[in-house]
N, C-alpha and C positions, 0 to 999 in steps of 0.2 A: 440482532443488534445488539451493541452492550449500553446496558440501563443506561448511561452519562448519555448515548445516543438518544436514546429515548425520551430523556429528559428535557435536553434540548431541542428534539424535535416541535416536544410538546407545548414548549415554550412558543417557540417560531412560531406556530398555529392561534396563539393566541393574543397574538401580538399583527397578527394580517388582518384581525377586525376587531380592535380594540372598542367600537361603541357596542358590537353583540356581546362582546367579553364583559364589560360595566354590566347592561342589563340583564346578562345570564349571573352575573355575581351580586345582585342586589339583594332578593330575598337570603341567603347567606350572612351575606354583612349585616342585615338590620335584624336581624335574629341573631346573628352570637353576638352583636353589640347591644342589644336591649339587655342579655346573657350578663355580658362580663359589669356593663353598669350597673345594673339592678344589686347584684352578688356583692360588688364592691363598694356598693352604698349600705346596704344590708350590714355586710361585715364592718365596716367601718363603724356604723350606728354601733354594732352589742361590742367593741371596742372601745367607745364613748360615753357607753351609759356605763360600762365599769369602769372607767379611769376618771371619769368625771363625776357624774348622777350619783352612781352607787358608795362609793368611797365617799362621797359631799354629805351623802345622806347619814352611812352607818362610821364612815371614819376606817381609816387604814388599821389591819391587825386589829380587827372589830369585830364584835356582832353582840346579838339583841336580844332581851329575854321582851319577849312582846304579850300581847294579850290575844290579838288577833296576826296570821302570818299577813307577811309585805304583798305576797300576790293574792290577792284576793280576789283579782279577775279569772282568776282560775277558777272559781269555783261555783256549782252553780247558788241558786236561791234557798232551796233548803239547807244545801248546807252553810253556806250562809248564816242562817239565822239559827241555826245550831250552835255556829261560832261566835255569836250574839252574846249566846247564853253563858261565854266562857267569864269566872271570874276576874276583876280589873286586878292588873298588877299594883301590889300595893311594896309600902317601907319593907314589910316585914318579909317579902317577898327578898328584895334586894341585902336583907342582912345575911339573909338565907345565902344569897349568892356569895356575897363578900364572905363569909366564912368559908364557902368552901373555894372561892378562890383567893388565896393570900397571895401567891406568885402572879396575880394583875399590875399591871400597870396603875391603870382606873376602872374602877366602878364607876359609874353614874346613874343618875336618875333622873328622867325630864320631863315634864309634865306637857300636853298642850299639843298635838299629834290627831289630826289635823290641828296645821298652829290656828288659835286664834287670830284674827286680823281685826285691831284696834289706830282706831286716831292716836296719833300723836301730838301733845302743843307746847311751844313754847313761843313764851310771849305769844305774840301776835300772828304763829307763826303755826299751819296745822298741816302736820302729814298724816296719811290717811294708809289703809290696810299696812301698818305696819305689822309683819310675824312677830307674835310675842312667845318665847320660849322662858316655861319656868324651869333652871336646873339647880344640882346641886355643882359643889367647885369644880368636881372631876370629868364636868362633859365637854370643857374648855379644854383636857388632854387629849381626851377620847375625841376630840375633831382637830386637834392641832392645830387649834386657834394660834396663830400669832398677833400679837397687836402694836397697832401704831402709834399710838397713846397712852396713859395709864395703865389701870391694873386690872387685871380678871378678877369675878367673884372669888370669894373667900368662905371655909367653911364657918368664919365666924356670924359671915353676911348672912348664910342660911340659916344657923341657928337662931339666931338676934331677931331676924327676920324685916333685914333691913331694906329702907327703901331705896336701894341704889341698881345700876342698869348698865352695864354695856351693850354698844349698839354695834352694829353693823358700818360698813366703810359708807354707805350709798345712805344711811341715815345722818351720819355726819355730813355729809355732802350737802344733802338739801334741804336739811331742816335749820343747820347754823350756817349754812354758805360763808364759808373763810372764817368762824367763827369760833373760836376754840371749845371746844363742847364740853369739858371737862370739866367738873362743878356746877355744870348749867343743871337747872332743875324743870325738868319737863314735866307733863300730865298725862295720863293713862287711868282713862276708866275713872275720871277724878280724885285719882290719885296723885300726890305728888314724889319722884323718882331724882335722884339724880348721880350724874354720869360721868361712871369713873373710868371708864374703858373704853377703848375705840378698835376694834376687831380689825385686823389687816384686808386688805380685801381678798376676795376668790374668784371673785367673776363672776358672768355669764354661764352658764350651760342651755342652749336652744333658747336664746332670748329671756331665760329666767334667772333672775339675780337673787347669788347666794350671799349676797351682800343690802337686803331690808330685812334685818330683823333687829330685836331687841331681847336679851336677856337679862334675867331678873333672879332671886332668889326663887326656888320652887315652894318656900313659906309663903313670901307675899302672891306668889302666881295664886298659888291657892284661898288666898286670901283675898283673893278680887275674882277667881274666874270660876273659884268652885275647885274640892275634890272627887268631882267624877269627870274631869276631863283623863284623855287616854295618857297613861303612864309606861314610859318603857325605861328598860336597864338597859344601858350599854356596856359591856368592855370591852375594856381596851387590852393586850396580850402584848409582847416585845415581841414574836418572831412571829410570821404566819402558819407554822409549823405547831406554834400553842394551840392552832386557836380551836382546832378540835377536838384533843383531848379537855381541854376546857370547856368548849359545848356539852361537852358529855356532864363534867363534875358539875353544872352548871342545871344544866337537865335532875342530874339527880335529888340535888339541892330543893329545885324547885318540885317536885313528885311527895318529896320526904315532907316539906314543910305547909304543900300543902294535902297531907294522909293521902294519897292518892297509893291502892293495892299492885302488886302485879298483876298486868293485866287491862288495867285501866289504860285511859284512852290520855295521853297528854291534855290540860285547859287550860294550855297556853304554847308559844310556838318561842324555840331557839332561832337562831337565823342570822347568815350574811350576808354581805352585799351581794354575795353568787343568789342569791334569793332572790334580789329585783333583777342582776343580770341572764336569771332563767326566767321570770314572768315578760321581759323583754322577747325575748327569744321566743317564747312560746307566741306572742301579738305575730313577729317577725318569719313565722311559721305560716301563716295563712299567706302574707306575700309569696313566700319559697314553695309554695303550692300553686302560685296561679302562674309561678314563671315557666317550669317545665313547661306548660299546656302554649302559651302561647310560645314557645322558641321552638316545639315542636312542629308545629303550622309551618313558622318559617321555616323550619327546615326544610321539610315537608315541599312545599310551594316552589324554594330555591331546586331541590330536587328533583323534581320534574321537570322544573324549566332545563337544567344544567340535561335533563336522559333529551328531552325534545331538539336541548343546540345541538348533542352529539348525535342524534340522526339524523338533523340535514345536514351535516358535516358529513355524514357517510355517504347521501346522497349527493353534494354538490362534490366530493373527493373521490367520487366512484370509480371514476378513471385514473385519478392516480395511484389507488389501489392496485387496481389493475395493473398496474407501470411495474407498479413494486416487488407483486408475486410475480409477474415473469419473469424480472430480472434478480430473481432469489427469496423475495423475501417467504418468511414461511406465514403460517394463520398462526403459529403463535407472536411472531413478532404484529404483526398488524394489529391482533387483539392486545397484545402490551402497548401497543402504542396510543390505540383510542383510549384506551383505560387510562394511559397516564396522565392522560390531557383532560380527562375528567377528574381524575385525583386532583392536577394541578388547578382547575377553576375551582373545586371545591375548599381546596386547603388555602388558595389566595384568597377566596373570601372571607374565610375562618379568621386570616392573618389582619385583612383590611378590618373585618368586623371588632376584633380584639383591640384594634388600635381605635377606632370610633368609639368601643366603648370605655377605651379607658379618658380620652377625652373630653367622653359625655362626663365619667364620673368626676375628672378633673375640675370641670366647669360647672358642673352640680356643686362638688365642693368650694370651690371659690366664690360661688354665686348665693349660698346659703350658710346657713349653720349645720347642716348636714354635713357630715366628714363620709371618706372615701377613700377602701384600701384593696387593693386588687391582691386578690387572691391565685396564687399558685394552681392550685386548683381549675376552678373557673377558667382558666387559661388554659392547661391541660384539657380540659373538658370541649371546651371552642373547637379548637385544632383538632382535637380526635371526634367531633363531629365533621368539621369540615371533611377528613378524610376518611370517614365511617360514606358519608353522605357522595363521599364522588367515587367509591367505589359501590355500594352500593345500585346508584344510577349510574353508573356507568359500565357494568358488564352487559345488560342488552345490547346497548349502540355496538359496542365492545367485537360482543358477538357476530353481531349483523354484518357489521366490512369485516369479519374474520372467515365469514362463511361464503364470501362474494367469489362466485366464476372468474377466475383472473381476466380469460378470453371475453365473458361477456361483460366483465366491466371496463374492458380496453375498449367495449365498440361504444361503452356511455358515452364517450365525449358529446358535446352539445356546441 
């Protein structure tokens, strides 16, 4: 038989009993759909963390020199206790990094991470949980802040410890509610600050706003909250390719200023947004470890169902097999036909599973802040699983059909 004839006959048999075909496909459709949907959501989340959260926290083409790594969740309790013994990053460290990186666009120091949250008062209005940052002027360059009103903080504001503040869009809309916030006086921790600028809205990420903050000069910040807050050095380079060599120079400068000898471990951390992305990927590995087990169970059940259905089909079509062999069909022809039917069932289940997984991922993406991105490898894997299951569980029924004696088979008419 020609290959085209085998495929045509296989599809005809699937249409003979559509209800049975549908139940046969159910296990494969569910498992493949689950695989495609979960992978799409995880891949989308990985990209989302990179494009929105990581770059929003650290800045584009930027890296940070920190006391502690950003991915603390990957360390054991004993390792964390050792990390806590590291000396704090200070202005002397920042000066060393500046001297080592004269080609950097901006090098800033910010204090307050995790940020202290304070009430901000204007006249008789109080806004709670305002994230307070103490920064040098270059921090606004590192973060690529755009201003809708007023001006940014300047080096003069920092040197003279001026009580001035730049606020996020949420603070401007919630606290001032239509009133121009510029030159308005607000109170934070009993201190008065004059609002000099409003940062353009950056939006929300997974429901978390990036606009509910206020920045004040780091000198004024330390006079309120003290100098024992976590301090971070942020460095912005012109191009992404400049980051790796700049990080190496910053690391060398930090080791020199701290008097570390060759072989001594770093008592600081130099990292980019990729560190946060890697941390997130470590978390999603747990989910990736569960997915194969669930998919394997579904695929196995689907394969067993296909084998049983095909064995039933061999029994029902015994007379048909005898007639085909009597008119010249070989055992190989019969084997190919039943194997093709099994593969067609599994492939159809794989295709429907991909479509249902795609649809489920789209629904989740539309109904929640969770993004979804269909990856080509998950689709290829799903279709490959379908074909593989069809071959694996179709061999035995196809062999049973091929081994039937034509004369005995023709007598099996009921």
